[in-house]
C-alpha positions in Angstrom: -15.4 24.2 -20.9 -14.6 20.5 -20.9 -11.3 19.0 -19.6 -10.8 15.7 -21.3 -8.8 13.2 -19.3 -6.8 11.5 -21.7 -9.6 9.5 -22.9 -8.6 8.8 -26.6 -5.3 7.6 -25.4 -6.8 5.5 -22.5 -9.3 4.0 -25.2 -6.4 3.1 -27.5 -4.5 1.5 -24.6 -7.5 -1.0 -23.8 -7.3 -2.0 -27.1 -3.8 -3.0 -26.5 -4.4 -4.6 -23.2 -7.4 -6.5 -24.5 -5.4 -7.7 -27.6 -2.9 -9.2 -25.1 -5.7 -10.9 -23.4 -7.0 -12.8 -26.5 -3.3 -14.0 -27.4 -3.2 -15.6 -24.0 -6.4 -17.5 -23.8 -5.1 -20.6 -25.7 -2.9 -21.5 -22.6 -3.6 -24.4 -20.7 -3.4 -22.4 -17.5 -2.8 -18.5 -18.3 -3.9 -17.4 -15.2 -0.4 -17.9 -13.9 1.9 -16.9 -16.8 3.1 -13.6 -15.8 1.2 -10.3 -16.0 0.9 -10.2 -19.6 -2.6 -11.2 -20.3 -6.4 -10.4 -19.4 -8.7 -13.3 -19.0 -12.2 -12.9 -19.1 -12.6 -16.1 -17.0 -10.0 -16.5 -14.5 -12.0 -19.3 -12.8 -13.6 -21.1 -15.5 -14.1 -24.2 -13.4 -14.8 -22.5 -10.3 -18.6 -23.4 -10.2 -18.2 -27.1 -11.4 -18.8 -29.1 -8.2 -17.5 -32.4 -8.9 -18.5 -35.5 -6.6 -15.0 -36.0 -5.8 -14.7 -32.5 -4.4 -13.3 -32.3 -0.9 -14.8 -29.4 0.4 -13.0 -29.6 3.8 -9.6 -29.1 2.3 -9.7 -25.5 1.6 -6.0 -25.1 1.2 -6.5 -27.0 -2.3 -8.0 -23.8 -3.7 -5.4 -21.4 -2.6 -2.7 -20.5 -4.9 0.0 -17.8 -4.5 2.1 -16.4 -7.2 4.9 -14.1 -6.9 6.5 -12.3 -9.9 9.1 -9.9 -10.9 8.8 -7.5 -13.9 11.3 -5.5 -16.0 10.3 -3.5 -19.0 11.1 0.1 -20.6 11.5 1.8 -23.8 14.7 1.0 -25.4 14.7 3.0 -28.8 16.5 6.4 -28.4 14.6 8.7 -30.9 12.8 12.1 -31.3 9.1 12.6 -32.1 7.3 15.5 -33.5 3.8 15.4 -32.0 3.1 19.1 -33.0 4.8 20.6 -36.0 8.1 22.2 -35.1 8.1 20.7 -31.6 10.5 17.9 -31.1 10.2 15.4 -28.1 13.2 13.5 -27.2 12.3 9.6 -26.3 15.6 8.3 -24.7 15.9 4.7 -23.7 14.8 4.2 -20.0 13.6 1.6 -17.5 9.7 2.2 -16.9 8.8 -0.9 -14.7 10.8 -2.6 -11.9 8.3 -4.3 -9.8 7.6 -7.1 -7.4 4.3 -8.6 -7.2 2.1 -11.0 -5.0 -1.2 -12.5 -6.2 -3.3 -14.6 -4.0 -6.2 -16.1 -5.3 -8.6 -18.8 -3.2 -11.8 -20.6 -4.2 -13.4 -23.0 -1.8 -16.9 -25.1 -2.1 -17.2 -25.1 1.7 -20.6 -26.3 1.7 -23.1 -28.3 -0.8 -24.2 -25.2 -3.1 -21.9 -22.8 -1.7 -18.8 -21.2 -3.1 -16.3 -18.5 -2.0 -14.0 -16.9 -4.4 -11.3 -13.9 -3.9 -8.2 -12.6 -5.0 -5.7 -10.1 -3.4 -2.7 -8.4 -4.8 0.4 -6.3 -3.4 3.2 -4.5 -5.3 6.3 -3.0 -4.3 8.0 -0.7 -7.0 11.7 -0.6 -6.9 14.3 1.9 -8.0 13.7 2.6 -11.8 10.0 2.3 -11.8 8.2 5.6 -12.4 6.1 4.7 -9.2 9.5 4.7 -7.3 10.6 8.2 -8.9 6.9 9.5 -8.1 7.2 8.5 -4.7 10.4 11.0 -4.1 12.7 8.3 -5.1 11.4 5.8 -2.2 10.2 2.2 -2.5 6.7 2.5 -3.3 3.9 -0.2 -2.3 0.4 -0.8 -2.8 -2.3 -3.6 -2.2 -5.9 -4.1 -2.6 -8.4 -6.9 -2.2 -9.9 -7.5 -6.0 -12.6 -10.3 -6.8 -14.2 -11.3 -3.6 -17.7 -12.9 -3.9 -19.9 -15.7 -2.1 -22.2 -17.9 -4.7 -25.2 -19.9 -3.7 -26.5 -22.7 -6.0 -29.5 -24.4 -6.0 -31.7 -26.3 -8.5 -31.6 -24.0 -11.6 -30.5 -20.8 -9.8 -27.5 -18.9 -8.7 -26.7 -16.0 -6.8 -23.6 -14.0 -6.5 -22.8 -11.3 -3.9 -19.8 -9.2 -3.8 -16.7 -7.9 -5.9 -17.0 -9.4 -9.4 -17.0 -8.5 -13.2 -19.9 -9.0 -15.9 -18.7 -9.6 -19.4 -21.4 -9.7 -22.1 -19.5 -9.5 -25.3 -18.6 -12.3 -27.7 -15.9 -10.6 -29.7 -13.1 -11.4 -27.6 -10.8 -8.2 -26.9 -12.7 -6.2 -29.1 -16.4 -6.1 -28.0 -18.5 -3.0 -28.0 -20.6 -4.3 -25.1 -17.9 -4.7 -22.5 -18.8 -1.6 -21.1 -20.1 -2.6 -17.3 -17.1 -2.6 -15.2 -14.8 0.4 -15.0 -10.9 -0.2 -16.0 -7.5 1.2 -15.2 -4.7 1.2 -17.5 -1.2 2.0 -16.5 1.2 0.8 -18.7 2.0 -0.9 -22.2 2.1 -4.5 -21.9 2.6 -4.9 -18.1 -1.0 -4.8 -16.9 -2.5 -7.8 -14.8 -6.2 -8.4 -15.0 -6.4 -7.1 -11.5 -5.0 -3.6 -12.7 -7.3 -3.5 -15.7 -10.7 -4.5 -15.6 -11.8 -3.7 -11.9 -14.2 -5.6 -10.1 -17.5 -3.8 -8.2 -19.9 -4.7 -5.6 -22.6 -6.5 -7.5 -25.5 -9.2 -6.9 -25.7 -11.4 -9.8 -28.7 -13.8 -10.2 -28.6 -16.4 -12.8 -31.6 -18.3 -13.6 -31.1 -21.7 -16.0 -33.8 -23.0 -18.0 -34.0 -25.0 -21.2 -35.8 -22.3 -23.0 -33.2 -19.8 -22.3 -31.1 -18.7 -19.4 -31.4 -15.2 -17.5 -28.6 -13.2 -16.0 -29.3 -9.9 -14.0 -27.2 -7.7 -11.9 -27.4 -4.7 -9.9 -24.7 -2.4 -8.6 -25.3 -0.2 -5.8 -22.1 1.7 -5.9 -20.8 2.2 -9.3 -17.3 3.5 -9.8 -15.4 5.3 -12.7 -12.1 4.8 -14.4 -9.3 6.1 -12.1 -7.2 9.0 -13.5 -3.7 7.9 -15.0 -1.2 6.9 -12.2 1.3 9.7 -11.7 4.7 9.1 -13.9 3.0 6.6 -16.1 3.3 6.8 -19.7 -0.2 8.2 -19.9 0.0 10.5 -17.1 -0.8 14.4 -17.7 0.3 16.7 -15.0 -3.2 18.1 -15.4 -4.7 14.8 -14.0 -3.4 15.7 -10.6 -6.1 18.4 -10.2 -9.0 16.0 -11.0 -10.7 14.5 -8.2 -13.6 11.8 -8.1 -17.2 12.0 -8.4 -19.0 13.4 -5.2 -21.8 11.4 -4.1 -22.9 13.3 -1.4 -26.6 13.8 -1.5 -26.8 11.5 -4.3 -27.7 7.9 -4.8 -26.7 6.1 -8.1 -27.0 2.5 -9.2 -26.5 0.3 -12.3 -28.7 -2.8 -13.3 -28.8 -5.2 -16.5 -30.2 -8.0 -17.6 -29.4 -10.6 -20.4 -31.2 -13.4 -21.8 -29.4 -16.0 -23.5 -30.1 -19.6 -25.5 -27.9 -22.1 -26.8 -28.3 -24.1 -30.2 -26.5 -26.6 -32.0 -23.0 -24.7 -32.9 -24.2 -21.3 -31.8 -25.2 -19.1 -29.0 -27.5 -15.9 -29.1 -28.2 -13.3 -26.4 -30.1 -10.2 -25.9 -29.2 -7.6 -23.2 -30.5 -4.3 -21.7 -28.8 -2.4 -18.9 -29.0 1.4 -17.0 -25.2 2.3 -16.7 -23.2 5.2 -16.1 -20.4 5.9 -18.3 -17.0 4.5 -17.0 -14.9 7.7 -18.0 -15.7 10.7 -15.8 -16.4 14.3 -17.4 -14.9 17.3 -15.9 -16.7 20.8 -16.0 -14.2 23.6 -15.5 -14.8 25.7 -12.6 -16.0 28.9 -12.5 -13.2 30.3 -10.2 -9.9 29.7 -11.4 -8.3 28.1 -8.2 -11.1 25.6 -7.6 -11.1 22.0 -8.6 -12.9 21.0 -11.6 -16.2 19.0 -11.0 -16.7 15.5 -12.3 -19.8 14.9 -14.1 -21.3 11.4 -14.0 -23.6 10.5 -17.2 -26.2 7.8 -17.1 -27.1 5.9 -20.2 -29.2 2.8 -21.7 -27.3 0.1 -23.6 -29.5 -2.3 -25.6 -27.5 -5.2 -27.1 -27.1 -8.5 -28.9 -24.8 -10.7 -29.1 -24.3 -14.1 -31.1 -21.8 -16.8 -32.2 -21.7 -19.5 -34.8 -19.4 -22.3 -34.9 -18.5 -23.8 -38.6 -16.1 -26.4 -38.3 -12.9 -25.0 -36.8 -14.3 -21.5 -37.5 -16.0 -19.5 -34.8 -18.0 -16.1 -36.0 -19.2 -13.7 -33.7 -21.0 -10.7 -33.4 -21.8 -8.0 -31.1 -24.2 -4.9 -31.5 -24.8 -2.1 -29.0 -27.1 0.7 -29.1 -26.2 3.4 -26.5 -28.9 6.0 -25.6 -27.9 9.2 -24.0 -24.1 9.2 -24.0 -22.3 12.7 -23.6 -21.2 13.7 -27.1 -18.5 16.1 -25.6 -16.8 12.9 -23.8 -17.3 10.6 -26.9 -16.4 12.9 -29.8 -15.5 16.7 -28.9 -11.8 17.9 -28.9 -11.4 19.7 -25.6 -9.1 22.5 -26.7 -9.0 25.7 -24.6 -9.8 27.7 -27.6 -13.3 26.4 -28.4 -16.4 27.0 -26.4 -17.9 23.5 -25.9 -21.5 22.8 -25.1 -21.6 20.4 -22.0 -24.4 18.1 -21.6 -25.3 17.5 -25.1 -26.5 13.6 -25.5 -26.4 11.6 -28.3 -27.0 7.9 -29.3 -24.3 6.0 -30.5 -24.6 2.5 -32.6 -21.5 0.1 -32.2 -20.8 -3.4 -33.9 -18.0 -5.7 -33.3 -17.5 -8.8 -35.9 -14.9 -11.4 -35.3 -13.7 -14.9 -36.3 -11.5 -17.3 -34.6 -10.1 -20.3 -36.4 -8.5 -23.2 -34.8 -5.7 -24.3 -37.1 -5.0 -27.3 -34.9 -5.0 -28.3 -31.1 -1.9 -26.1 -30.7 -2.5 -23.1 -33.1 -5.2 -20.5 -33.5 -5.6 -17.2 -35.5 -8.3 -14.7 -35.0 -9.5 -11.4 -36.4 -11.8 -8.6 -35.7 -13.2 -5.0 -36.3 -14.9 -2.8 -34.0 -16.9 0.4 -35.5 -19.0 2.9 -33.9 -20.9 6.2 -35.2 -22.7 8.8 -33.2 -26.4 9.4 -34.6 -27.1 12.9 -35.8 -23.6 14.1 -34.3 -23.7 17.7 -35.7 -27.1 18.4 -34.2 -26.8 21.1 -31.6 -23.4 22.2 -32.6 -22.0 25.4 -34.2 -19.9 25.2 -37.3 -16.8 25.9 -35.2 -16.9 23.1 -32.9 -14.5 20.2 -34.1 -15.4 16.4 -33.8 -12.5 14.3 -33.1 -14.2 11.1 -34.4 -16.5 11.9 -37.3 -18.6 9.5 -38.9 -17.7 5.7 -38.6 -14.8 5.2 -36.3 -13.1 2.4 -34.7 -10.5 -0.2 -34.8 -9.0 -3.7 -36.1 -7.2 -6.6 -34.6 -5.2 -9.6 -35.8 -3.9 -12.0 -33.4 -1.9 -15.5 -33.6 -1.1 -18.1 -30.8 1.1 -21.2 -31.3 2.0 -23.7 -28.4 5.4 -25.5 -29.1 7.7 -27.9 -27.2 5.0 -29.8 -25.6 2.8 -26.8 -24.9 5.6 -25.6 -22.2 6.0 -22.6 -24.9 3.5 -20.4 -26.2 4.4 -17.9 -28.9 2.0 -15.0 -29.6 1.6 -12.2 -32.0 -0.9 -9.4 -32.1 -1.1 -6.5 -34.7 -4.0 -3.8 -34.5 -4.7 -0.3 -35.7 -7.6 2.3 -36.0 -9.7 1.9 -38.9 -8.4 5.5 -40.1 -4.9 4.0 -40.4 -3.4 6.7 -38.1 -1.8 4.3 -35.5 -0.5 0.7 -35.1 0.8 -1.5 -32.7 2.9 -4.7 -33.1 2.8 -7.0 -30.0 5.1 -10.3 -30.0 5.0 -12.2 -26.8 6.7 -15.8 -25.3 5.6 -17.5 -22.4 7.6 -20.3 -21.1 6.7 -22.8 -18.2 9.8 -24.4 -16.8 7.9 -26.5 -14.6 4.5 -26.4 -12.7 5.8 -23.6 -10.7 8.3 -21.3 -12.7 7.3 -19.3 -15.9 9.1 -16.8 -17.7 7.5 -14.4 -20.0 8.8 -11.9 -22.7 7.4 -9.1 -24.9 8.2 -6.9 -27.5 6.1 -3.9 -28.6 6.5 -1.5 -31.6 4.4 1.4 -32.0 3.7 3.5 -35.4 1.6 6.5 -35.4 1.2 9.8 -37.3 0.1 13.1 -36.2 -3.7 12.6 -36.4 -3.5 10.0 -33.7 -3.3 10.7 -29.7 -0.4 8.2 -30.1 1.8 10.5 -31.8 4.0 11.0 -28.6 4.6 7.0 -29.0 5.6 6.8 -32.6 8.7 4.9 -33.2 8.6 3.5 -29.7 10.3 -0.1 -29.0 9.5 -1.6 -25.5 11.1 -4.9 -24.2 9.5 -6.6 -21.2 10.5 -9.4 -19.1 8.6 -11.2 -16.1 9.6 -14.1 -13.8 6.9 -15.9 -11.9 6.6 -18.5 -9.2 3.3 -20.0 -8.3 2.4 -22.4 -5.7 
């Protein structure tokens, strides 16, 4: 019997988080505008070594950001996730936390670059992490990105903790499955908390007839279980451990060929990967812990974009060979005898457009759709499918810089293709000066009983982040 680790809810949350990422990308310096965005390229100019670069002044590449977050669910109401069962949703504070983010980059020698980031968090009274720590202040810290790059002639090597992003459809790509992720909250997720870096060697070769980018990951990691007390935490998760690597050696590797034309880019890619979300097999002995199953698969993909004036069209296509059907589509109800180990092929596609109204405003929309091929083969009639046929989500976002680009107003609205759930995000990010920023957000969720988000139906969340960077 398979124990599902909140997979569907985490998938929907990933769409929420990545939607916020897209709405922040038009900011001139969105890296330090609070913890409401996910940026696919934190250091876009890190490798552009200019002639006037002073490699001896290492402090020029050091930035520290201090931030305080407050957010919570403010709408007292009741939901009915199951017929006849009422669940009270009181107004309550969910996040009260102080953060320190350190980012460093330094071209310490000709053709050499070191880059890294580090974070620490302190969780105060009212934060669910504080409550989970027996009503005591909780702290955590970790190194995130940390790599050394060597560039010479038309080649570049990067070794260390880093991310690999292949998709063209920002915030909604079927190709962004290489790095594992962690989702904790609605709307207060920093990039270091979401898309997690892994130890990789990345080799780039730049040529006129096409660029090659390859990676190898000798220690693949998996999505961690939800943090105790978080909105997506299930008490069952406390019994779920990580993947046991004893006696086993697993790795990931992939390569991408890309080429730029006048007004467009195309890329083909292939990779041998492990599914980021672990599957759990129930133990034969009731008191034993469930064992984690790691599943390898092959990804074949294509991506492209086309610029038509102010309009940018994007397309991502992915064929995933050998995904575990149980993890992707089967309901993990205890009353059903599920066939573990059934593998299927999945086809996914992402379509998007981005339109720059002017230098201050932009609007975009995207659709992601996936389907399992021959999804019923090997199943009996009684085995249900959560996602039958074509399933996916849509996303529309808008961003507007006003007040001499010191205030960014953004809005995202998204939902699934079946129309079972929808989310509205409205944000405002104000730069007081070069050091101080204030960010606010409003999140409203609607859902019916067919969606895992039904327990968040009618939720209204407000958030505020104050940041100081130097």
